[in-house]
C-alpha positions, 0 to 999 in steps of 0.5 A: 619481584619474582625470583629476586632475593633480598641480600642486604639492608641498610638505613644508609642509602649511599651504602646500598648504592655502593654495594649495588655498584660493586655487584654490577662491576662483577657482572651481577644485576642488582636492584634497590628498593627504598623503604625509607620514610620519605620526609625525614628518612628517620624510619625504614631501610633501603633493600638490595636484591639480586636474582635467585641464581646469583645470591651466593656469588653476590654474598661472597662479593659483598662479604669481601667488599664490607671487609675491605671497607671496614679494615683499619 
């Protein structure tokens, strides 16, 4: 995955998928690599990658996304 930078990881696949959707809604292509152990999902993480040139914008979007989803 030359030119791709890992910007976020989580043990929860649904969280990474939601983050990927948010990036794509904002015009940033993103890719997921699932490194969870396949039977129990007890070990490993799911990783989210974007192109090198989009890292800063993606991080800004994810920062706002996480802030919106953790407010109480």
